[in-house]
DSSP file (Angstrom, degrees, kcal/mol; ACC not computed):
  #  RESIDUE AA STRUCTURE BP1 BP2  ACC     N-H-->O    O-->H-N    N-H-->O    O-->H-N    TCO  KAPPA ALPHA  PHI   PSI    X-CA   Y-CA   Z-CA
    1    1 A X     >        0   0    0      0, 0.0     4,-1.8     0, 0.0     5,-0.1   0.000 360.0 360.0 360.0 -41.4  100.5  148.3   37.5
    2    2 A X  H  >  +     0   0    0      1,-0.2     4,-2.7     2,-0.2     5,-0.3   0.912 360.0  54.9 -63.2 -44.5   98.5  146.4   34.8
    3    3 A X  H  > S+     0   0    0      1,-0.2     4,-2.3     2,-0.2    -1,-0.2   0.898 108.2  50.8 -57.5 -37.7  100.1  143.0   35.4
    4    4 A X  H  > S+     0   0    0      2,-0.2     4,-2.3     1,-0.2    -1,-0.2   0.917 110.3  49.3 -63.5 -43.0   99.2  143.1   39.0
    5    5 A X  H  X S+     0   0    0     -4,-1.8     4,-2.3     2,-0.2    -2,-0.2   0.931 112.5  46.1 -62.8 -46.8   95.6  144.0   38.2
    6    6 A X  H  X S+     0   0    0     -4,-2.7     4,-2.6     1,-0.2    -1,-0.2   0.881 110.7  54.5 -64.9 -36.1   95.3  141.2   35.6
    7    7 A X  H  X S+     0   0    0     -4,-2.3     4,-2.3    -5,-0.3    -1,-0.2   0.915 109.2  47.6 -61.8 -43.4   96.9  138.8   38.2
    8    8 A X  H  X S+     0   0    0     -4,-2.3     4,-2.6     2,-0.2    -2,-0.2   0.890 110.9  51.6 -64.2 -39.9   94.3  139.8   40.7
    9    9 A X  H  X S+     0   0    0     -4,-2.3     4,-2.3     2,-0.2    -2,-0.2   0.927 110.7  47.4 -63.6 -44.5   91.5  139.4   38.2
   10   10 A X  H  X S+     0   0    0     -4,-2.6     4,-2.6     1,-0.2     5,-0.2   0.908 112.0  51.3 -62.9 -41.5   92.7  135.9   37.3
   11   11 A X  H  X S+     0   0    0     -4,-2.3     4,-2.3     1,-0.2    -2,-0.2   0.916 110.5  47.4 -62.2 -43.2   93.0  135.0   41.0
   12   12 A X  H  X S+     0   0    0     -4,-2.6     4,-2.4     2,-0.2    -1,-0.2   0.882 111.8  51.5 -67.0 -36.5   89.5  136.1   41.7
   13   13 A X  H  X S+     0   0    0     -4,-2.3     4,-2.3     2,-0.2    -2,-0.2   0.937 112.2  44.8 -64.8 -46.0   88.1  134.2   38.7
   14   14 A X  H  X S+     0   0    0     -4,-2.6     4,-2.4     1,-0.2    -2,-0.2   0.873 112.0  53.7 -66.1 -35.1   89.9  131.0   39.8
   15   15 A X  H  X S+     0   0    0     -4,-2.3     4,-2.5    -5,-0.2    -1,-0.2   0.910 108.3  49.7 -63.4 -42.1   88.6  131.6   43.3
   16   16 A X  H  X S+     0   0    0     -4,-2.4     4,-2.4     1,-0.2    -2,-0.2   0.911 110.7  49.9 -62.3 -42.2   85.1  131.9   42.1
   17   17 A X  H  X S+     0   0    0     -4,-2.3     4,-2.5     1,-0.2    -2,-0.2   0.907 110.7  50.2 -62.8 -41.3   85.5  128.7   40.1
   18   18 A X  H  X S+     0   0    0     -4,-2.4     4,-2.6     2,-0.2    -2,-0.2   0.916 110.7  48.1 -64.0 -43.3   86.8  127.0   43.2
   19   19 A X  H  X S+     0   0    0     -4,-2.5     4,-2.4     2,-0.2    -1,-0.2   0.893 111.0  51.6 -66.1 -37.3   83.9  128.1   45.4
   20   20 A X  H  X S+     0   0    0     -4,-2.4     4,-2.4     2,-0.2    -2,-0.2   0.929 110.8  48.2 -62.0 -44.2   81.4  127.0   42.7
   21   21 A X  H  X S+     0   0    0     -4,-2.5     4,-2.9     1,-0.2     5,-0.2   0.903 110.4  51.7 -62.3 -41.4   83.1  123.6   42.6
   22   22 A X  H  X S+     0   0    0     -4,-2.6     4,-2.2     2,-0.2    -1,-0.2   0.904 109.7  49.0 -62.9 -41.3   83.0  123.4   46.4
   23   23 A X  H  X S+     0   0    0     -4,-2.4     4,-2.2     2,-0.2    -1,-0.2   0.923 113.2  47.4 -63.6 -43.5   79.3  124.3   46.5
   24   24 A X  H  X S+     0   0    0     -4,-2.4     4,-2.7     1,-0.2     5,-0.2   0.936 112.9  47.5 -64.1 -46.0   78.6  121.6   43.8
   25   25 A X  H  X S+     0   0    0     -4,-2.9     4,-2.5     1,-0.2    -1,-0.2   0.869 110.6  52.7 -65.6 -34.7   80.6  118.9   45.6
   26   26 A X  H  X S+     0   0    0     -4,-2.2     4,-2.3    -5,-0.2    -1,-0.2   0.908 110.1  48.6 -65.0 -40.5   78.9  119.8   48.9
   27   27 A X  H  X S+     0   0    0     -4,-2.2     4,-2.2     1,-0.2    -2,-0.2   0.934 113.3  46.4 -64.8 -44.7   75.5  119.4   47.2
   28   28 A X  H  X S+     0   0    0     -4,-2.7     4,-2.8     1,-0.2    -2,-0.2   0.882 110.6  54.2 -63.8 -36.6   76.5  116.1   45.7
   29   29 A X  H  X S+     0   0    0     -4,-2.5     4,-2.5     2,-0.2    -2,-0.2   0.921 109.4  45.9 -65.0 -43.6   78.0  114.9   49.0
   30   30 A X  H  X S+     0   0    0     -4,-2.3     4,-2.2     2,-0.2    -1,-0.2   0.888 113.2  50.9 -66.4 -37.3   74.7  115.6   50.9
   31   31 A X  H  X S+     0   0    0     -4,-2.2     4,-2.5     2,-0.2    -2,-0.2   0.921 110.5  49.2 -63.2 -43.6   72.8  113.9   48.1
   32   32 A X  H  X S+     0   0    0     -4,-2.8     4,-2.6     1,-0.2    -2,-0.2   0.901 110.6  49.8 -63.2 -41.8   75.1  110.9   48.3
   33   33 A X  H  X S+     0   0    0     -4,-2.5     4,-2.5     2,-0.2    -1,-0.2   0.898 109.9  51.7 -63.9 -39.3   74.7  110.8   52.1
   34   34 A X  H  X S+     0   0    0     -4,-2.2     4,-2.2     2,-0.2    -2,-0.2   0.928 111.8  45.9 -61.9 -46.2   70.9  110.9   51.7
   35   35 A X  H  X S+     0   0    0     -4,-2.5     4,-2.5     1,-0.2    -2,-0.2   0.903 112.0  52.0 -63.8 -41.2   71.0  108.0   49.2
   36   36 A X  H  X S+     0   0    0     -4,-2.6     4,-2.5     1,-0.2    -2,-0.2   0.916 109.4  49.5 -62.6 -42.7   73.3  106.0   51.5
   37   37 A X  H  X S+     0   0    0     -4,-2.5     4,-2.5     2,-0.2    -1,-0.2   0.913 111.1  49.5 -62.4 -42.6   71.0  106.5   54.5
   38   38 A X  H  X S+     0   0    0     -4,-2.2     4,-2.5     2,-0.2    -2,-0.2   0.913 110.8  49.6 -63.6 -41.6   68.0  105.4   52.5
   39   39 A X  H  X S+     0   0    0     -4,-2.5     4,-2.5     1,-0.2    -1,-0.2   0.912 111.0  49.6 -63.5 -41.8   69.9  102.3   51.2
   40   40 A X  H  X S+     0   0    0     -4,-2.5     4,-2.5     2,-0.2    -2,-0.2   0.911 110.5  50.5 -63.3 -41.7   70.9  101.5   54.8
   41   41 A X  H  X S+     0   0    0     -4,-2.5     4,-2.4     2,-0.2    -2,-0.2   0.922 111.0  48.8 -61.2 -44.3   67.3  101.9   56.0
   42   42 A X  H  X S+     0   0    0     -4,-2.5     4,-2.4     1,-0.2    -2,-0.2   0.903 111.1  50.0 -63.1 -41.1   66.1   99.6   53.2
   43   43 A X  H  X S+     0   0    0     -4,-2.5     4,-2.7     2,-0.2    -1,-0.2   0.913 110.3  50.2 -63.5 -42.5   68.7   97.0   54.1
   44   44 A X  H  X S+     0   0    0     -4,-2.5     4,-2.6     2,-0.2     5,-0.3   0.908 110.7  49.6 -62.0 -41.9   67.7   97.1   57.8
   45   45 A X  H  X S+     0   0    0     -4,-2.4     4,-3.1     2,-0.2    -2,-0.2   0.915 112.0  48.2 -62.9 -42.7   64.1   96.7   56.8
   46   46 A X  H  < S+     0   0    0     -4,-2.4    -2,-0.2     1,-0.2    -1,-0.2   0.919 113.3  47.3 -63.8 -42.9   64.9   93.7   54.6
   47   47 A X  H  < S+     0   0    0     -4,-2.7    -2,-0.2     2,-0.2    -1,-0.2   0.893 117.9  41.2 -67.4 -39.2   67.1   92.1   57.4
   48   48 A X  H  <        0   0    0     -4,-2.6    -2,-0.2     1,-0.2    -1,-0.2   0.906 360.0 360.0 -75.4 -41.1   64.4   92.6   60.1
   49   49 A X     <        0   0    0     -4,-3.1    -1,-0.2    -5,-0.3    -2,-0.2   0.487 360.0 360.0 -80.9 360.0   61.5   91.7   57.9
């Protein structure tokens, strides 16, 4: 019974770590998209002006 319990605990811990990583990467991804959009806007302004 104990090995199963510890196995579940390890699984939940790794799952928590994975979800944390996913949240962080999603935040970085949105930040990256924001920066990319701003750079594109600046390039368009430079090209038009």
